[in-house]
Each structure stands twice: as C-alpha cells, then as structure tokens.
MINU-960688 format. One line per field, with one value per residue (C-alpha): x, y, z. Coordinates in steps of 0.05 Angstrom, whole numbers. Layout:
<recs>
xx = X  ...;
yy = Y  ...;
zz = Z  ...;
</recs>
This chain:
<recs>
xx = 146  122  185  226  195  208  274  280  248  296  361  344  348  316  242  195  131  80  18  -25  -44  -124  -119  -169  -183  -140  -74  -67  -93  -52  9  4  -17  49  84  58  73  146  145  125  173  228  238  308  281  268  196  169  100  96  47  -1  -39  -123  -155  -220  -173  -122  -150  -118  -46  -11  43  116  163  219  285  309  376  333  317  401  399  331  273  221  153  92  21  -46  -22  -21  12  81  40  2  50  53  118  158  226  200  252  308  312  359  303  225  175  103  47  -15  -88  -98  -90  -7  -16  56  97  157  198  249  192  126  72  8  -62  -114  -166  -148  -202  -152  -84  -98  -123  -60  -23  -66  -49  24  17  -13  55  102  83  137  107  60  0  -17  -81  -60  -45  -119  -146  -109  -123  -193  -204  -172  -220  -282  -262  -250  -306  -351  -371  -372  -421  -378  -370  -303  -312  -301  -303  -224  -238  -288  -242  -183  -243  -266  -195  -183  -244  -220  -168  -182  -200  -260  -284  -359  -316  -278  -337  -372  -307  -303  -382  -386  -375  -383  -449  -416  -397  -466  -499  -472  -482  -553  -551  -515  -580  -626  -587  -545  -568  -590  -598  -639  -645  -573  -524  -518  -460  -459  -404  -369  -342  -301  -347  -402  -345  -332  -402  -414  -339  -319  -249  -243  -213  -280  -328  -301  -315  -386  -383  -430  -479  -534  -504  -567  -610  -659  -639  -574  -514  -455  -439  -385  -358  -331  -293  -259  -187  -145  -111  -149  -217  -211  -257  -288  -322  -368  -407  -448  -434  -408  -322  -302  -220  -211  -253  -215  -143  -165  -168  -92  -134  -142  -168  -209  -260  -317  -285  -240  -199  -181  -164  -182  -172  -237  -303  -315  -270  -315  -373  -334  -327  -395  -420  -372  -398  -469  -462  -418  -468  -525  -482  -479  -547  -575  -531;
yy = -122  -171  -208  -147  -118  -189  -188  -117  -133  -195  -149  -99  -117  -54  -43  21  24  87  105  164  225  211  148  98  19  5  49  18  -54  -51  -11  -64  -123  -120  -109  -174  -218  -193  -198  -269  -292  -254  -259  -230  -167  -100  -77  -28  33  92  158  190  152  159  134  104  47  40  -34  -48  -13  18  54  49  98  101  147  181  136  79  96  104  44  37  5  54  26  78  44  75  148  175  242  258  311  263  214  215  227  267  226  169  212  190  119  79  62  70  33  62  6  47  40  111  130  156  229  237  184  173  123  86  18  42  -22  15  -25  28  -42  -56  -50  -34  -35  -79  -125  -113  -142  -203  -209  -205  -249  -305  -294  -332  -413  -396  -345  -357  -310  -298  -299  -232  -205  -231  -202  -124  -146  -171  -98  -61  -90  -86  -8  18  -18  6  -69  -93  -31  4  -9  -16  -77  -132  -207  -212  -167  -230  -279  -248  -225  -308  -318  -288  -303  -372  -358  -358  -289  -258  -230  -205  -180  -137  -116  -94  -51  -14  -3  24  104  141  168  239  222  178  245  292  242  258  334  325  276  334  386  370  421  386  428  403  340  310  341  342  386  396  458  423  489  495  521  476  417  442  437  376  357  325  333  354  282  241  294  273  188  219  227  179  195  210  151  123  184  174  214  232  235  271  298  343  351  413  397  474  461  511  538  512  468  392  375  319  290  231  200  150  160  231  241  285  270  325  371  352  366  438  445  413  346  283  209  155  176  161  189  242  292  359  428  511  558  606  591  633  578  516  562  557  490  476  517  466  412  421  438  373  334  368  354  275  279  319  265;
zz = -349  -293  -291  -291  -240  -197  -213  -188  -121  -116  -139  -67  -3  21  -1  11  -20  -23  -44  -54  -2  27  17  -7  9  -61  -41  20  3  -56  -30  40  8  -39  23  52  -7  -18  53  55  -2  18  89  99  57  104  65  93  81  83  85  123  176  159  232  192  158  200  192  148  153  197  165  184  212  171  167  103  113  98  29  6  -42  -27  -79  -77  -110  -110  -125  -142  -158  -226  -208  -173  -140  -101  -74  -1  27  -20  -8  -61  -106  -54  -63  -118  -157  -168  -201  -208  -214  -227  -258  -275  -343  -355  -355  -312  -333  -271  -247  -277  -293  -299  -301  -315  -339  -341  -358  -277  -239  -189  -164  -121  -182  -208  -150  -156  -228  -214  -156  -206  -254  -219  -188  -141  -102  -45  -20  50  79  100  40  5  58  41  -41  -25  8  -51  -107  -63  -47  -118  -153  -96  -86  -147  -166  -208  -282  -273  -253  -313  -313  -303  -233  -211  -232  -183  -126  -128  -123  -70  -20  -28  12  97  125  152  93  119  173  141  88  158  175  106  103  173  200  251  287  272  198  197  218  171  121  120  121  55  36  49  35  -34  -98  -163  -229  -287  -258  -265  -241  -166  -127  -56  -21  45  72  133  174  153  170  240  259  245  277  205  167  96  77  127  86  17  31  29  -48  -78  -30  -79  -124  -131  -149  -205  -260  -230  -296  -251  -182  -145  -77  -62  2  39  66  91  26  -33  -39  -57  -119  -116  -189  -203  -272  -291  -364  -386  -390  -329  -318  -380  -341  -279  -322  -329  -255  -239  -223  -266  -256  -282  -340  -282  -221  -212  -168  -177  -137  -137  -100  -92  -97  -160  -190  -159  -188  -258  -263  -235  -305  -347  -307  -326  -409  -403  -373  -417  -495  -464  -447  -512  -556;
</recs>
C-alpha cells in the first residue's frame, strides 16, 4: 500500500492535500507534514494545502489559495478525515485521483486508494511510518516539527491510551531532528486570556451525573458573553479530564444552525452512540451533530445509561 501511494505521488505534478473541518494539531500536522515531505523530496512538484484557517494554530501551517483549475489532472490526498462530510473544502472530488489516509474506523470508505490504520495514534504517526518505509526519502526539520505536533496533539501529550510503544519510537525519532521542541509544545499549550477565563467558568459550572458522567452546554449566548467562538469552546473538551471517578463527558456546543457534540471517555465505547447522531470517531473520542436541546438531552440520557452499564459490569 505504501509503495502504491509513493508511486502515485511520483506520477503527479500537482498534489493538493485536504484534511477535516475545524482542524486540530494532527489534521494540520499530517497535512502540512506530508506536504513538506513531498516538497523536500520532489521540489519540481507543486504541492498545495487547503482548508479553513484557525487563528490559534497558524503557527503550524498557513493554507494556500488554490484556484479550482489547479484540480484538473491533480492528485488529491485527504488526511485524518473519516467521513466525506467532514472534509474541509468540497473540491476534493475534482482531482484526477483521490487518496484517503486516516486512522479512524473506516465507516465511510472513499477514494481510489485508501490507507486506514486504526492502530495508529494519529495520521502524523502514519506519515512517519510512510517516510521510514523508503530509504531514498529525506525528512526536513520542518516536516519533523509538524508531524511531532500531530502526534503530541492526538495523544494528549502522550497521556491517552492510543499512545503505543510504536508511537514513542516515532516521537523519539522526530525529537532527534533540529526543531524547537519546547517552543512547539509551549505554543500547543497556550491559550488566549479570554479562553482561559472561559475555562474557569466551565470548571465552575459543568454538571456531573452519578459522579461519572460530566457535561457542559455551551449556548451561543454564553459563548458570545465570553467572546469565545464555538471552535474555541470545543477546545476545552478535556477541561475536567482529571476529575476523580469520571468515566465519560460531553460538550454540547451551539452553533447558528446546529449543536456540535464532543464525546470523550475513559472506558465506555462512545463512537457507536456518536454514529446514531450523524457522527463517529474513535472508541474513546468522538463527535456528533444534533439540532435541538431536546436531542442533546436524549443523547445525554443514552450516555448516562451507557456509562452505568460499563461501571456495573
């Protein structure tokens, strides 16, 4: 599979790389890391990255402005996106060939070539594996920086249970490259003052059911009062990760036309619940979409029941 992907990359002069909407460090790290890896080894190719910008993560990658004409005869690669509905920039279908590289369960198969590895901590980890497969490829410090950021982000700074011995091996390899690792982690950890103050509100006001299920409803009014965007609010999903006894928790983040659901777990499998609400993801970290607070309450009841079954087993 990896040889097939490399051969396909070699065959195309224009390569456009996408990732999911509302990107996190792995989406940007794998997208930018792969783009940099290709540029470094094939300087004659035009390699472009697309998607909406996130101000707080511009220190990782800044997107290219890409005309639709660039897609004609191009290779398109989508990183870190399980479902087509979540691909940022719907022009991903306009290229000559499409490759999917992902580590989520493959519930929405798409693309002419699919490389899906659910055992990987992140797609950034998969890109490191891709690089190490071919001795003729070189890895620049910038590519290493981006891929390291993706691994750090998706493993929760190596605290989540998706961190494996292989993850540490790849991270150790990347850490040997010459980039400011401490400075990068500092940037990943920093948040602006308004968001830090909002985090204080979340910690004071989140609700707890049975001592094991936490939830927080981020209404548009609440977000507006703190001048926090829905995407910034979603970043606080792990605010009460360290709460003693908690097993599952959920954020309901209101947007103008929908309510985004962020599910996290320390044991119960939550991605099946997410799939019932137009979502999906990892067993312990998933997202969904609902369209009313009544649906939020229904989902919360199911999450509580799911968690009770887990704790009583």
